[in-house]
C-alpha positions as CSV (number, residue, x, y, z in Angstrom):
1,M,6.7,-25.5,-2.3
2,K,7.4,-24.6,1.3
3,K,6.4,-22.3,4.1
4,P,8.0,-18.9,3.6
5,D,10.8,-17.8,6.0
6,K,10.3,-15.2,8.6
7,H,11.1,-11.8,7.2
8,Q,11.0,-13.1,3.7
9,R,10.5,-9.9,1.6
10,W,8.9,-11.5,-1.5
11,V,6.5,-14.4,-1.1
12,P,5.4,-15.7,-4.5
13,Y,2.0,-17.4,-4.1
14,G,3.0,-20.3,-6.3
15,D,5.9,-21.1,-4.0
16,T,3.8,-21.3,-0.8
17,L,2.7,-24.6,0.7
18,P,-1.0,-25.3,1.0
19,E,-1.5,-27.3,4.2
20,D,-4.6,-29.6,4.6
21,N,-6.1,-28.8,8.0
22,G,-8.7,-31.5,7.5
23,H,-12.4,-31.3,7.3
24,G,-12.4,-29.1,4.2
25,V,-10.0,-26.4,5.3
26,T,-6.7,-25.6,3.6
27,R,-4.2,-23.1,5.2
28,R,-1.4,-21.2,3.4
29,I,1.1,-19.2,5.4
30,L,2.1,-16.1,3.5
31,A,4.5,-13.3,4.6
32,Y,5.3,-12.8,8.3
33,T,7.5,-11.2,10.9
34,D,7.6,-11.7,14.7
35,G,4.9,-9.1,15.1
36,L,2.6,-9.7,12.1
37,M,1.4,-12.7,10.0
38,C,-0.7,-13.1,6.9
39,V,-2.5,-16.4,6.4
40,E,-5.0,-17.6,3.7
41,N,-7.6,-20.2,4.5
42,D,-9.8,-21.9,1.9
43,F,-13.0,-23.5,3.1
44,A,-15.2,-26.0,1.4
45,A,-19.0,-25.5,1.9
46,G,-19.9,-27.0,5.3
47,A,-16.4,-26.8,6.7
48,V,-16.2,-25.7,10.3
49,G,-13.6,-23.5,12.1
50,T,-14.3,-24.8,15.6
51,L,-14.8,-22.3,18.4
52,H,-11.4,-21.3,19.9
53,S,-9.4,-18.4,21.3
54,H,-5.7,-17.5,21.2
55,P,-3.4,-14.8,22.5
56,H,-3.3,-13.0,19.2
57,T,-5.4,-10.2,17.8
58,Q,-6.8,-11.4,14.4
59,I,-8.4,-9.5,11.6
60,T,-10.2,-11.6,9.0
61,Y,-11.0,-10.3,5.5
62,V,-13.6,-12.3,3.6
63,V,-12.2,-12.7,0.1
64,S,-15.0,-14.9,-1.2
65,G,-17.8,-17.2,-0.1
66,K,-20.3,-17.0,2.7
67,F,-19.7,-17.8,6.4
68,A,-21.7,-17.9,9.6
69,F,-19.3,-16.5,12.3
70,S,-19.5,-16.4,16.0
71,I,-17.3,-13.8,17.8
72,D,-17.6,-13.6,21.6
73,G,-21.1,-15.1,21.4
74,E,-22.4,-12.7,18.7
75,K,-23.4,-14.5,15.5
76,R,-23.5,-13.0,12.0
77,V,-23.4,-14.1,8.4
78,V,-20.6,-12.5,6.4
79,T,-19.7,-12.4,2.7
80,A,-17.0,-11.1,0.4
81,G,-15.6,-7.7,1.4
82,D,-16.6,-8.0,5.1
83,T,-13.9,-7.6,7.8
84,L,-14.0,-9.1,11.3
85,L,-11.9,-8.2,14.4
86,K,-11.1,-10.8,16.9
87,E,-9.1,-9.4,19.8
88,D,-6.8,-11.7,21.8
89,G,-8.6,-14.1,24.1
90,V,-12.0,-13.8,22.4
91,I,-13.8,-17.0,21.5
92,H,-14.6,-17.2,17.8
93,G,-15.3,-19.7,15.1
94,C,-17.2,-20.2,11.8
95,T,-19.2,-22.5,9.5
96,C,-18.7,-22.1,5.8
97,L,-22.1,-21.7,4.1
98,E,-20.7,-21.3,0.5
99,S,-17.1,-22.3,-0.3
100,G,-14.8,-19.4,0.1
101,K,-11.5,-17.9,1.1
102,L,-10.5,-15.9,4.3
103,L,-7.4,-13.8,4.7
104,D,-6.3,-13.6,8.3
105,I,-3.8,-11.1,9.7
106,F,-2.4,-11.9,13.2
107,T,-0.4,-9.9,15.7
108,P,1.9,-11.2,16.9
109,M,2.6,-13.9,14.5
110,R,1.4,-17.5,15.1
111,E,4.4,-19.5,16.1
112,D,2.2,-22.6,16.2
113,F,1.6,-22.2,12.5
114,V,5.2,-22.4,11.5
115,G,6.6,-24.9,14.0
116,D,8.0,-28.1,12.6
């Protein structure tokens, strides 16, 4: 298993590398180009995505679970099927209330996620 290559057309899930981000969060880089990136994050109940910002626009789709999110100071609880928009520079973070999975789409891609 390894991280996929940039511009890799087919990215079989079983070939991707789950990365332990610590504190109950596992990240899996999926397909990406210079301008777009898809990332899966698995959260254990109680895991925290600390408040942060970055120069990327991010859309998060809640695949499963229940999360308390803060985006630009506004707080909401979200569940499977919900979608969140975090534009570049906006401070955001979450706490996982019930274990779950988030699918993140970034533009442009996150160079910091694929650096060695």
